[in-house]
FIKOLTOR-279296 format. One line per 3 residues: number of its first residue (from 1); their letters; for each residue x, y, z of C-alpha. Coordinates in steps of 0.1 Angstrom, whole numbers. Example, Ala and Ser with C-alpha at 12.3 -4.5 7.8 and 13.67 -1.06 7.14 Angstrom:
2
1> as> 123/-45/78 ~ 137/-11/71
***
This chain:
201
1> mns> -451/-996/328 ~ -466/-971/353 ~ -450/-937/356
4> lpa> -434/-927/389 ~ -452/-900/409 ~ -443/-866/395
7> ekn> -439/-852/430 ~ -413/-877/440 ~ -378/-862/443
10> idd> -392/-831/427 ~ -364/-811/442 ~ -338/-832/423
13> psl> -350/-843/389 ~ -318/-862/383 ~ -327/-886/411
16> lil> -362/-891/396 ~ -345/-899/363 ~ -322/-925/379
19> eaa> -351/-942/397 ~ -371/-944/365 ~ -340/-958/347
22> var> -333/-984/374 ~ -369/-995/372 ~ -367/-998/334
25> fse> -333/-1015/334 ~ -346/-1040/360 ~ -377/-1049/340
28> ygy> -366/-1047/304 ~ -328/-1047/305 ~ -304/-1019/296
31> nkt> -303/-1027/259 ~ -341/-1025/254 ~ -345/-993/274
34> tma> -346/-959/255 ~ -342/-924/267 ~ -377/-916/254
37> eia> -392/-944/277 ~ -373/-931/307 ~ -386/-896/300
40> edt> -421/-909/297 ~ -418/-927/331 ~ -407/-895/348
43> nms> -434/-873/332 ~ -407/-852/316 ~ -400/-844/280
46> aan> -371/-860/263 ~ -355/-826/259 ~ -356/-821/297
49> iyr> -340/-855/303 ~ -310/-844/281 ~ -305/-814/304
52> yfk> -294/-838/331 ~ -278/-867/312 ~ -264/-865/277
55> nke> -272/-901/269 ~ -283/-935/282 ~ -247/-945/289
58> eia> -243/-915/313 ~ -275/-926/331 ~ -261/-961/334
61> aac> -228/-948/349 ~ -248/-927/374 ~ -268/-957/384
64> akk> -236/-977/388 ~ -220/-950/410 ~ -251/-950/432
67> fmg> -251/-988/436 ~ -213/-988/443 ~ -216/-960/468
70> erl> -243/-977/487 ~ -224/-1010/487 ~ -192/-993/499
73> nel> -209/-975/527 ~ -224/-1008/540 ~ -190/-1025/539
76> kql> -173/-996/556 ~ -198/-996/585 ~ -192/-1033/592
79> vrk> -154/-1030/589 ~ -153/-1000/613 ~ -178/-1014/637
82> khr> -164/-1013/672 ~ -162/-1044/695 ~ -154/-1067/667
85> naa> -120/-1084/663 ~ -102/-1086/630 ~ -114/-1122/623
88> ekl> -150/-1112/628 ~ -146/-1081/606 ~ -131/-1102/578
91> eqy> -157/-1129/580 ~ -185/-1103/580 ~ -169/-1085/551
94> ilt> -170/-1117/530 ~ -205/-1127/540 ~ -219/-1092/535
97> tle> -203/-1089/501 ~ -221/-1121/491 ~ -254/-1109/507
100> itq> -253/-1076/488 ~ -246/-1093/455 ~ -273/-1119/460
103> kka> -298/-1092/468 ~ -290/-1072/437 ~ -292/-1102/415
106> qen> -326/-1111/430 ~ -340/-1076/427 ~ -327/-1071/392
109> ski> -327/-1101/369 ~ -313/-1079/341 ~ -284/-1065/361
112> del> -259/-1085/340 ~ -265/-1061/311 ~ -258/-1031/332
115> cge> -227/-1046/346 ~ -215/-1055/312 ~ -221/-1020/299
118> itr> -202/-1004/328 ~ -173/-1029/325 ~ -169/-1023/287
121> nrp> -174/-985/286 ~ -166/-972/321 ~ -138/-994/334
124> dlv> -126/-964/355 ~ -157/-970/377 ~ -149/-1007/381
127> hhk> -113/-999/390 ~ -124/-973/415 ~ -147/-998/432
130> ien> -119/-1024/433 ~ -95/-999/449 ~ -120/-989/475
133> eka> -127/-1025/485 ~ -90/-1034/486 ~ -85/-1005/509
136> lil> -112/-1019/533 ~ -95/-1053/533 ~ -62/-1036/539
139> eil> -78/-1018/569 ~ -89/-1052/583 ~ -54/-1067/579
142> tyg> -37/-1037/594 ~ -60/-1038/624 ~ -54/-1076/628
145> nqt> -16/-1070/628 ~ -20/-1043/654 ~ -40/-1064/677
148> gef> -18/-1094/673 ~ -44/-1116/656 ~ -27/-1116/623
151> dvd> 9/-1119/611 ~ 9/-1105/576 ~ 42/-1092/562
154> dvi> 29/-1074/531 ~ -6/-1062/539 ~ -9/-1044/505
157> dta> -2/-1074/483 ~ -22/-1097/506 ~ -52/-1074/504
160> aam> -50/-1074/466 ~ -47/-1112/465 ~ -77/-1116/489
163> ham> -98/-1093/469 ~ -91/-1113/437 ~ -101/-1145/456
166> lvt> -134/-1130/466 ~ -146/-1121/431 ~ -169/-1151/429
169> fdv> -190/-1135/457 ~ -189/-1101/440 ~ -203/-1107/405
172> pmf> -241/-1108/401 ~ -240/-1132/370 ~ -223/-1158/392
175> mhl> -252/-1159/416 ~ -270/-1183/393 ~ -243/-1210/398
178> ysr> -254/-1222/433 ~ -283/-1219/457 ~ -282/-1191/483
181> eey> -274/-1216/510 ~ -246/-1233/490 ~ -230/-1199/484
184> qek> -232/-1190/521 ~ -214/-1222/530 ~ -187/-1215/504
187> aks> -183/-1180/517 ~ -179/-1193/553 ~ -154/-1219/541
190> vaq> -133/-1193/522 ~ -133/-1171/553 ~ -120/-1199/575
193> lll> -94/-1208/550 ~ -81/-1172/548 ~ -82/-1168/586
196> sgl> -61/-1199/591 ~ -34/-1185/569 ~ -35/-1150/584
199> kah> -35/-1158/621 ~ -4/-1153/640 ~ 12/-1186/652
***
């Protein structure tokens, strides 16, 4: 495996380490990657790597935080985009959730290992992700109630139930179950089903 350019992210060695780790995790998987290999790919000594991350698990957690942060920012942008009604926001939220998951699964065939590591050893990160996403769904429902599109009595419980329903589109390991097109059709169907129940009558 080729080393990353030493000058890249030279002002922030921790980012260079994360980039090298992601490349290793993607090609060889989390379990087969060692700290020594990550150090080699960054043109750093193993001792220097340990100045920034105390072990591989901490690097995995940092990678997960980065992925989750990027994902949340993308979802926030579409939820808060002006000139969209609540129905459009919800449908785009569902479709974009699927699109992001499909992209990650395609880019990183070994991502299941990293997801498994984080779920087992850092459930706090997973819970934080879930709470952030439920908050965005809650934002859509509240907006829909305000505009008169939706008629939802308990937006908090409804947001939690909807998030649970969308888990199929949120887990990379599920992306192998159907083709890209089949998943997109399923996501659109789920969106329409949810909207039919949320709309004010």
